[in-house]
C-alpha angles and dihedrals in degrees: 000000000000088000092051090049092051089052090048101050092041089054089051087053091053090051092051091046088054089048092058091055108083095181094055091047092051089049092053092045092049094047093054100042123021094021090056095047094045093046091051098045109031097063108150098183092064133069110250124157095337113185112244131181127195131205105203109191093160100055089192131137091263094051091049087051094054093047090052092051093074116084145133142331092032098031138022117236105289117255111226107221141162124255090251092059095049098084095042093052093049092046088053092050094243096127132037092192134028117188120198117204109195127222119273089020094141093046093052093046089055092044090058095248122133106240118192125234116200118222118193116199133193097226094188085087090058105175092044091045094055095043095042094050090058092047093050092046090054093047096050092046097046091047091046095048094047091048093049093050087069094063107030141026109273121184111252122222113244093231127043116204115217112197119211114184107202125198091010108036093170091049091229113177093207091066090062098032094055096052093045092049091050089053091048094049092047088058096041096049096045092056095041095046096049094040094048091046090057094042090048090054090052096047093047095045098238094120084076090058092055093049093062092051123085092263132126125220085244091061095045091050096045088054093054091045097052096041096050096039088051089054093050092041096053090045091047091054090045093054092043096051101035108022105035103025096027110036100024094034092225106166115239107208101181138050116297090201092055090049092050092050088053088045087054091054089048090051091051087064101038096048088053091050088054092055093049090050091049093054088055094051124070096199143013094262089055090045089054093053092051088047092058092049091052105033100051093056091044094055098036100046098038097091096253099104099022128028112256088224092067093055125093117270093248094053093044093053094042092051087060086080092058119091091219094065091061094037093056092046096051090041094057093042094053104035096035105030103025094237120177131220091271089066101038100039093103088059088048091052094046091053092050091050095045092046092051091051092047091045091051092049091045092049092052093047091047093050091051091050093048088049093056091049095046 
């Protein structure tokens, strides 16, 4: 009981120390609020609400059909303009796309001729320009073909593909981006908070005070793990309930409680990792450099940004030792697909095993570091 009391009160000390650090508190609040919203909604590489203007010189049933085919979330409602307005609007940056439908367009289509439609693109928005051009070409071709089939015989394809988008039927990038940003921030903050707590003890000289007390390295380390993990877990629950599901209206299909339990196991591993890195670094700048070397591969190769199936075999197998790989898998299964414990238990077991290994390594290094200071 005395050992548990020591761990508890040392953890309370860590929470009070964090509460007196306004910079770190602001960092935590930002990472689990504005950072998630910005990462999910400001996605420059995707086509979201792109401004488009249309010069309709045909004024036919077919041209009206094409105009009405552009709608959110990919495009803003089209602006009908004249040919003289097009250059001025594009020079002012008002339109990313300007589509010109020529006169007699419907008549030429029905006569079997191949009329040309001109698409002007603001290529300074390079990625949107490339993606949007393909979208527009597909929309115009589909609407034209569908219209032409009513008036003349058109050869039908032998197979018709029916698309069914599961778990994200509207293909909304914010649904994916918000969850992935939350996962990345949970990993980052857990490593940063525990590592900074240990380095702060060393820089302020309070670690020597702990060494003269009847405390073991295990108790000191456990106090930092549970207190910093609790802060990140509470912030994660807040972001998931109020930012992602509340503000951004992202549907959460599975159990939030089950996800938070999995997040707790993930935090057990990443907080231990933070302490291990802090024992290697002598100052916060060194810790920051180590964090970059560790955090970037964890986030980029975990399967959250790039499917693991597209990675080389050696990378895919190596990343099985990283907690992020299993945390991303269980988070997507629970939050997107509504999976229960019977489906995600292998990820839970993997996180428990990896966390135990990381905790043991961190404890060994922590004892060695304390021994050199004593």
